[in-house]
Structure formats: structure tokens, C-alpha cells
C-alpha positions as CSV (number, residue, x, y, z in Angstrom):
1,M,-23.3,21.3,11.6
2,S,-21.0,20.0,14.4
3,S,-22.3,16.5,16.2
4,A,-22.3,18.6,19.1
5,H,-26.2,18.6,18.4
6,S,-26.1,15.7,16.1
7,P,-26.0,12.4,16.9
8,Q,-24.4,11.5,13.6
9,T,-22.1,13.3,11.4
10,S,-23.1,14.9,8.1
11,P,-20.6,15.0,5.3
12,P,-17.6,17.0,5.9
13,S,-17.2,18.3,2.5
14,E,-20.6,20.1,2.8
15,A,-22.7,22.3,5.3
16,A,-25.1,20.2,6.7
17,R,-28.7,21.1,5.2
18,A,-31.3,21.7,7.4
19,I,-35.1,22.1,7.6
20,L,-36.5,25.1,10.1
21,V,-39.4,24.4,11.9
22,G,-41.4,27.2,14.1
23,V,-44.6,26.7,16.4
24,D,-47.2,29.6,16.7
25,F,-49.3,28.8,19.8
26,G,-50.9,32.0,19.8
27,R,-50.6,33.2,23.0
28,G,-49.2,36.7,22.3
29,A,-45.4,35.6,23.0
30,A,-42.5,36.6,20.3
31,F,-43.2,34.4,17.2
32,D,-41.1,35.0,14.0
33,P,-43.3,33.5,11.4
34,T,-40.4,33.9,8.8
35,L,-38.0,32.0,11.1
36,D,-35.2,34.7,9.5
37,E,-33.8,34.6,13.2
38,L,-33.5,30.9,13.2
39,A,-31.9,30.7,10.1
40,L,-29.4,33.2,10.9
41,L,-28.4,31.0,13.9
42,A,-28.0,28.0,11.4
43,E,-26.0,29.6,9.1
44,S,-24.0,30.8,12.1
45,A,-23.4,27.3,13.4
46,G,-22.2,26.4,9.8
47,D,-25.7,25.2,8.5
48,T,-27.7,25.6,5.2
49,P,-31.6,26.2,6.0
50,V,-33.6,24.3,2.6
51,A,-36.5,24.2,4.0
52,R,-38.7,26.3,6.2
53,V,-42.1,24.8,8.2
54,V,-44.5,27.2,10.3
55,A,-47.0,25.1,12.5
56,R,-50.1,26.2,14.5
57,R,-51.0,24.9,17.3
58,Q,-53.2,25.1,20.7
59,A,-50.5,23.8,23.1
60,P,-47.4,21.2,22.5
61,D,-47.8,17.8,21.3
62,A,-46.7,15.3,24.2
63,A,-44.8,13.4,22.2
64,L,-44.1,15.3,18.9
65,F,-44.1,18.8,19.9
66,V,-45.6,19.4,16.5
67,G,-47.9,16.6,16.3
68,S,-48.0,13.1,14.1
69,G,-49.7,14.8,10.9
70,K,-47.1,17.9,10.8
71,A,-44.2,15.7,11.5
72,D,-45.3,13.6,8.7
73,E,-45.1,16.5,6.8
74,I,-41.5,17.4,8.0
75,K,-40.5,13.7,7.2
76,L,-41.3,14.4,3.7
77,L,-39.3,17.4,3.2
78,V,-36.4,16.1,5.0
79,Q,-36.4,13.5,2.2
80,A,-37.2,15.8,-0.5
81,H,-34.3,18.0,-0.1
82,E,-31.8,15.3,1.5
83,A,-31.8,17.3,4.6
84,H,-29.1,16.5,7.2
85,T,-30.9,18.1,10.5
86,V,-34.2,19.4,11.8
87,L,-34.0,22.7,13.5
88,F,-37.0,24.1,16.3
89,D,-37.2,27.4,16.9
90,Q,-38.7,26.6,20.5
91,A,-37.3,24.1,23.6
92,I,-38.0,20.8,22.9
93,S,-37.7,18.0,25.8
94,P,-35.5,15.3,25.2
95,A,-38.6,12.6,25.0
96,Q,-39.9,14.9,22.2
97,Q,-36.2,14.7,20.5
98,R,-36.3,11.5,20.9
99,N,-39.3,10.8,19.3
100,L,-38.8,13.1,16.4
101,E,-35.4,11.5,15.5
102,R,-37.0,8.1,15.4
103,V,-40.0,9.5,13.2
104,L,-37.7,11.7,11.3
105,G,-34.4,9.8,10.4
106,V,-32.5,12.7,11.3
107,P,-31.1,14.2,13.9
108,V,-33.1,16.9,15.9
109,A,-31.9,20.4,17.8
110,D,-33.9,23.0,19.4
111,R,-33.0,26.7,19.6
112,T,-31.0,26.3,23.0
113,A,-28.4,23.8,21.6
114,L,-28.1,25.7,18.5
115,I,-26.9,28.8,20.5
116,L,-24.6,26.8,22.6
117,E,-23.1,25.3,19.8
118,I,-22.1,28.6,18.3
119,F,-21.0,29.8,21.8
120,A,-18.8,26.6,22.2
121,A,-17.5,27.3,18.4
122,R,-16.9,31.4,19.1
123,A,-15.6,31.7,22.8
124,K,-12.1,32.4,22.7
125,S,-10.8,33.3,26.6
126,H,-10.3,30.6,29.0
127,E,-13.1,32.0,30.8
128,G,-15.5,32.0,27.9
129,K,-14.6,28.5,27.3
130,L,-15.3,27.3,31.0
131,Q,-18.7,29.4,30.5
132,V,-20.0,27.5,27.8
133,E,-18.8,24.2,28.7
134,L,-20.6,24.6,32.3
135,A,-23.7,25.8,30.2
136,R,-23.7,22.7,27.8
137,L,-22.9,20.2,30.7
138,Q,-26.0,21.6,32.5
139,Y,-28.0,21.5,29.2
140,L,-26.9,17.4,28.3
141,A,-27.4,16.8,32.3
142,T,-31.4,17.0,31.3
143,R,-31.1,14.6,28.0
144,L,-29.0,11.7,29.0
145,V,-29.3,9.9,26.0
146,R,-25.7,8.7,25.8
147,R,-24.3,11.4,23.0
148,W,-21.2,12.2,24.6
149,S,-19.1,12.0,21.6
150,H,-18.4,15.8,21.4
151,L,-17.0,15.4,25.3
152,E,-14.7,12.9,24.5
153,R,-13.2,15.2,21.6
154,Q,-13.2,18.3,24.3
155,S,-11.4,16.4,27.6
156,G,-9.4,13.7,26.3
157,G,-12.1,10.8,27.1
158,I,-15.0,10.4,29.5
159,G,-14.0,7.0,30.9
160,M,-15.0,3.4,30.3
161,R,-18.4,2.8,30.4
162,G,-20.3,-0.4,31.7
163,G,-23.6,-1.7,31.8
164,P,-26.6,-1.4,29.8
165,G,-30.0,0.5,31.0
166,E,-30.1,2.3,33.9
167,A,-26.5,1.5,34.9
168,Q,-25.5,3.4,31.7
169,I,-27.6,6.2,32.8
170,E,-26.5,6.4,36.3
171,L,-22.9,6.3,34.9
172,D,-23.3,9.2,32.5
173,R,-25.1,11.2,35.1
174,R,-22.3,10.5,37.5
175,M,-19.7,11.9,34.6
176,I,-22.2,15.0,34.0
177,D,-22.5,16.2,37.7
178,D,-18.7,15.4,38.2
179,R,-17.8,17.6,35.4
180,I,-20.1,20.1,36.3
181,K,-18.5,20.8,39.5
182,V,-14.9,20.5,38.3
183,T,-16.3,23.1,35.6
184,K,-17.6,25.3,38.7
185,E,-14.7,25.6,40.6
186,R,-12.1,26.7,37.7
187,L,-14.7,29.0,37.0
188,K,-14.9,30.7,40.6
189,K,-11.1,30.5,40.3
190,V,-11.4,33.0,37.0
191,Q,-14.1,34.9,38.2
192,R,-12.0,35.6,41.2
193,Q,-9.3,37.2,39.3
194,R,-11.8,39.4,37.3
195,S,-13.2,40.5,40.5
196,T,-9.8,41.5,41.3
197,Q,-9.4,43.6,38.2
198,R,-12.3,45.3,38.7
199,R,-11.7,46.3,42.3
200,A,-8.5,47.8,41.1
201,R,-10.5,49.6,38.0
202,E,-13.0,51.0,40.5
203,R,-10.2,52.3,43.3
204,N,-8.6,54.4,40.4
205,A,-12.2,55.6,40.3
206,V,-12.4,54.9,36.5
207,F,-15.9,55.8,34.9
208,R,-17.2,52.6,33.2
209,V,-19.3,52.1,30.1
210,S,-21.0,48.9,29.2
211,L,-21.7,48.2,25.1
212,V,-25.0,46.2,25.3
213,G,-27.7,45.5,22.8
214,Y,-29.1,42.4,20.4
215,T,-26.8,40.2,18.6
216,N,-25.7,41.6,15.2
217,A,-26.9,45.4,16.5
218,G,-23.2,46.5,15.7
219,K,-21.6,46.9,19.3
220,S,-18.4,45.5,18.0
221,T,-18.0,47.8,15.1
222,L,-19.2,51.0,17.3
223,F,-16.7,49.6,19.9
224,N,-13.6,49.4,17.5
225,A,-14.8,52.8,15.9
226,L,-14.8,54.6,19.4
227,V,-11.4,53.0,20.5
228,K,-9.8,52.6,17.5
229,A,-9.5,49.0,18.4
230,R,-9.5,45.7,16.5
231,A,-12.1,43.8,18.1
232,Y,-13.6,40.8,16.1
233,A,-16.6,42.2,14.3
234,A,-18.5,40.9,11.5
235,N,-22.5,40.4,10.5
236,Q,-23.4,37.2,11.8
237,L,-24.8,36.5,15.4
238,F,-22.4,36.3,18.3
239,A,-19.6,37.2,16.7
240,T,-18.4,38.6,20.1
241,L,-18.9,36.6,23.2
242,D,-15.8,37.4,25.5
243,T,-16.0,40.6,27.2
244,T,-13.4,43.0,25.8
245,T,-12.5,45.9,27.5
246,R,-10.4,49.0,26.3
247,S,-9.5,53.0,27.6
248,L,-11.6,55.2,25.7
249,Y,-10.4,59.4,26.0
250,L,-13.0,61.9,26.0
251,E,-11.1,65.0,25.3
252,E,-14.1,67.2,26.4
253,A,-14.0,65.2,29.8
254,R,-9.6,65.6,30.1
255,Q,-10.2,62.0,31.4
256,S,-10.6,58.3,29.9
257,V,-13.4,55.9,30.8
258,S,-13.5,52.2,30.5
259,L,-15.3,51.0,27.5
260,S,-16.6,47.1,27.8
261,D,-18.0,45.3,24.9
262,T,-20.2,42.5,25.8
263,V,-21.5,39.7,24.7
264,G,-25.1,39.8,22.2
265,F,-28.6,39.0,24.0
266,I,-31.4,37.0,21.6
267,R,-34.6,35.9,22.2
268,D,-35.1,32.9,24.3
269,L,-31.3,33.1,25.5
270,P,-31.3,29.9,27.4
271,H,-31.5,30.7,30.8
272,K,-28.6,28.5,31.9
273,L,-26.2,30.4,29.1
274,V,-27.6,33.7,31.3
275,A,-26.4,32.5,34.4
276,A,-23.3,30.7,33.1
277,F,-22.2,34.2,31.6
278,K,-22.9,35.9,34.7
279,A,-19.3,37.3,35.4
280,T,-19.2,38.2,31.4
281,L,-22.7,39.9,32.0
282,Q,-21.3,41.2,35.2
283,E,-19.3,43.8,33.3
284,A,-22.7,45.1,32.3
285,A,-24.3,44.9,35.3
286,E,-21.5,46.9,37.1
287,A,-21.2,49.5,34.4
288,D,-22.0,53.5,35.8
289,L,-23.5,53.8,31.8
290,L,-24.8,51.3,29.4
291,L,-24.8,52.2,26.0
292,H,-27.6,50.2,24.6
293,V,-26.6,49.6,21.2
294,V,-30.0,49.2,18.9
295,D,-30.0,48.0,14.9
296,A,-32.1,51.2,13.7
297,A,-32.7,48.9,10.4
298,S,-34.2,45.9,11.9
299,P,-37.7,45.2,11.4
300,Q,-37.7,43.7,14.6
301,L,-36.1,46.7,16.6
302,D,-38.9,47.0,19.2
303,E,-39.2,43.5,20.0
304,Q,-35.1,43.2,20.4
305,M,-35.2,45.9,22.5
306,V,-37.7,44.5,24.9
307,E,-35.6,41.4,24.9
308,V,-32.5,43.0,26.3
309,E,-33.9,45.1,28.8
310,R,-35.7,41.7,29.8
311,V,-32.1,40.4,30.3
312,L,-30.8,43.2,31.8
313,D,-33.3,43.1,34.5
314,E,-32.5,39.6,35.1
315,I,-28.7,40.2,35.8
316,G,-29.3,43.2,37.9
317,A,-28.8,45.9,35.4
318,E,-32.3,47.7,35.3
319,G,-31.3,50.8,36.8
320,I,-28.2,51.4,35.5
321,P,-28.3,54.9,33.5
322,Q,-28.9,54.6,29.5
323,I,-27.8,55.8,26.3
324,L,-29.9,54.9,23.4
325,V,-27.7,54.5,20.3
326,Y,-29.6,53.8,17.0
327,N,-26.6,52.3,15.0
328,K,-26.7,51.5,11.1
329,Q,-28.0,54.9,9.7
330,D,-26.0,54.2,6.7
331,L,-28.4,50.8,6.0
332,L,-31.4,53.3,6.0
333,A,-33.4,55.0,2.9
334,D,-33.3,58.6,3.2
335,N,-37.0,59.0,4.0
336,Q,-36.4,56.7,7.2
337,R,-33.3,59.0,8.5
338,P,-33.9,61.0,11.4
339,R,-34.2,64.9,11.2
340,S,-32.0,65.5,13.8
341,P,-28.9,63.9,14.9
342,M,-30.5,63.0,18.6
343,D,-33.6,63.6,20.9
344,W,-35.1,61.9,24.2
345,I,-37.4,59.2,24.7
346,E,-39.6,57.6,27.5
347,R,-38.6,54.1,28.2
348,P,-40.5,51.8,30.5
349,G,-41.2,52.9,33.9
350,G,-41.2,56.9,33.0
351,V,-37.7,57.8,32.2
352,R,-36.4,59.6,29.9
353,V,-33.1,58.7,28.0
354,P,-31.1,60.4,25.5
355,R,-31.1,58.6,21.8
356,V,-28.5,59.1,19.7
357,F,-28.0,58.0,15.9
358,V,-25.2,57.1,14.5
359,S,-23.4,54.7,11.9
360,A,-20.4,52.7,13.3
361,V,-19.4,52.0,9.9
362,E,-19.4,55.3,8.6
363,G,-18.2,57.0,11.9
364,S,-21.2,59.6,11.9
365,G,-22.7,60.5,15.4
366,L,-19.8,59.3,16.8
367,E,-18.7,62.9,18.5
368,L,-22.4,63.4,19.7
369,L,-22.2,59.9,21.3
370,R,-18.9,61.0,23.2
371,S,-20.4,64.2,24.1
372,Q,-23.3,62.4,25.8
373,I,-21.4,60.0,27.9
374,V,-19.6,63.2,29.2
375,E,-23.0,65.1,30.0
376,A,-24.1,61.5,31.9
377,M,-20.8,61.4,33.8
378,R,-21.5,65.4,34.8
379,A,-24.9,64.0,36.0
380,Q,-23.5,61.3,38.2
381,G,-21.8,63.9,39.9
382,V,-18.1,63.2,38.0
383,E,-16.4,66.0,38.3
384,L,-15.0,67.6,34.8
385,P,-13.5,71.4,33.8
386,D,-16.0,73.7,33.2
387,L,-15.4,74.2,29.3
388,K,-16.5,77.5,28.1
389,A,-18.6,77.9,24.7
390,E,-15.5,79.6,23.4
391,D,-13.5,76.5,23.7
392,L,-15.9,74.0,21.9
393,A,-16.2,74.0,17.9
394,P,-18.9,72.4,15.6
395,S,-18.4,68.6,14.7
396,D,-20.0,67.7,11.3
397,D,-23.0,66.5,12.9
398,G,-23.9,69.7,14.8
399,A,-22.0,68.3,17.9
400,L,-20.2,70.6,19.8
401,Q,-16.4,69.3,20.9
402,P,-13.3,70.7,22.2
403,L,-11.0,72.6,20.0
404,S,-7.5,71.2,19.9
405,E,-4.9,72.5,22.3
């Protein structure tokens, strides 16, 4: 793992071995006793999980989060596995992090730091990099523990430091605050440019469709399948960080819509990261239609859908019409696959939405999905040609599609 969340570096020839820790506080909140998602996050950051620890407490320990007894247990695991780092599934305070590092003898990071590190490694566009930098700076501002080596590498130096104790902390604070101000100004400029592009699309009356969903639900694979694009897609968390928009021609509608692939959501996505990525997520907030892509093969399907809806609420996109796209049908056993290629279900608030079952990898269900996008356009008053039944032919999945002209 890079030193973005580590005060000391691991041997470059091997991935950092990590101990994973989760604490169940029994409050009914989402808790993954298997720590599988934390393991995926660790692997996405370049670490190798070697052991997992689950603790149960009524409340976090003020000093060590997990308590002294559990901390000693984790220390023994660190020594037994020669681990380089310990990763916590929940957010820990700066004081708890420092105390744990003293006890465990290795760097400690929480879920927030891990997500920020992955975002920093994956952002490609200028806007994406600025958004990540702002989120990381805001996170570091709460952790004045004199570990800014990664900032030196990113920006060519952070200036001379002078004086120990409070003087050093104040210097660090001013340095971070100055960087935050500069980054915010640069981000505002980029956001104005994006807003200009968005207004141009609105003037052209382009119907806007955005893909949203939990990370690794297959959004980019579906995006590529629909528009024949080559957006980056991989079986890992946060494979896509920068919004990609392409034109999707719908033959049944005799016109194109804009289709945007957006960053995936995740449980406990840091609030500052949601705020920093507001411009990117704005594609979803200002869309005419959302394709909520769901990993149909995930055992946490319901929890993941709730988390996506929560983030949509946070960015003001809760009222936008949706089509639920249950992806990865190819990973389901025959007895788990739906009998019909689509149905309607009731979502929170009593809203009924269409649910389409697809496999972006195999290409099944895509014509039916295109047909439902056209129906959503009609429902919103978009003027479309009135195709007659004889103009349509059944597709392989039973959906009607226009005959070629």
C-alpha cells in the first residue's frame, strides 16, 4: 500500500500485508461480518489481506476504538503474519489512530483513508484529480500528525518547516488550508466549464440518461455494451471515477440520448468525498432518467440498493425517474434466474419502477432496456415517432424492436 495512509513505506517488491478489523456495535447499522468488502477495498489499493478480526462492543473505546484486549490480540496477529498495516472497516479518530499505531507498531488506516487512496490512484481527468485532492486535503486537515510526504510528491514540495510542537501544527494547518483554498478555486473553474457544456446539451434538447449504482455493479461494462464504447471496466471497486458521456442512438425513438457513466457508490462513502465529487455526480442529479444498475449476483443486493438511494437523496436526485437494471444474470444459477425478462416493483415511497434483467457481458436484455428508455422518454412528454406494430419485430429476449429501414 502506498504511504498515502501509511507513515512508513512497505517493501516495494511485495504488496503490503494487511490485517482487517471490523467492529459490530449492534445498532442495526449495516455491518459485514465477513469483511469481504473491506478486503476488496484493500486489494483495490494494492494490499494483500492476511487475517481478519471482528470485535463486538456496545460503543467505541475512546482511546483504542477496539479496547486494549482486542488491540493486544491484533498486535499478535500483526507479529504472526509480519503484517505491514492494519485496516479498520469504520472511521477512527486521529487520536485513536495515533494510539493504535503506538500499540500495534505498524501504520493504521480506516475505511475513509482507504477509499481516498483508491480514488487518488484511479482519477484520470483534471477535474477528477482536483476533486480527489480536495477530499484528501479536507481529510488530512483533521489529522495534523505531520505526515505530509505524499503532498510533497504531488506538488513539488510544501515549503520549509520550522519549530516543534504547536508552531509546527499551526504551520501544517495553514499549509493545508492554503492548499484547500487553491484547489477549490481551480475546481470551481472546471465546474463552470462543465456547466457550460451541460447547458449546451440542454439547449439542444438532448434527453439525458445516467448510469448509477453500487461500485462494481457492472455500470461501465453495460455502458460499453450500449454505446459500443471502450470505457475502462474491471472487476474491482471504483474502476470508474471520471464521468464519461457518449451518444446512444435509439432506433425506436429515431433519435439519440446522452448516456453518462458515473462513479460507483459504496457503503459509508465519506461525506467529504460526496461533496468533493458533486460536479461529477451532478450528471446524475440533472439527468432525465437514471439507470440504477444492480449486481443481481451480490448477496448484499438489498443493502447496496439502499445505499445508492441514500446517496441519490444526498445529491438531490431522489425524484428522478428510474429503471432498475439487474445486471450479471450470467452469474446466476438457472434456478435463480427470473422467469420474465422484466417486471415492475414498488420502491420506497410507493413508486413503481420497471425492472429489466440483463447481462452486459453476454448482451442479453439490452434491446428490452433500450425499449424501456424509449418508454420513459414518452412518459416524460418527449415527442417520438408513433411506430405501428407492423414496424416492429421481436428480439431474442422477446422485446419488440424496430425493423431495419
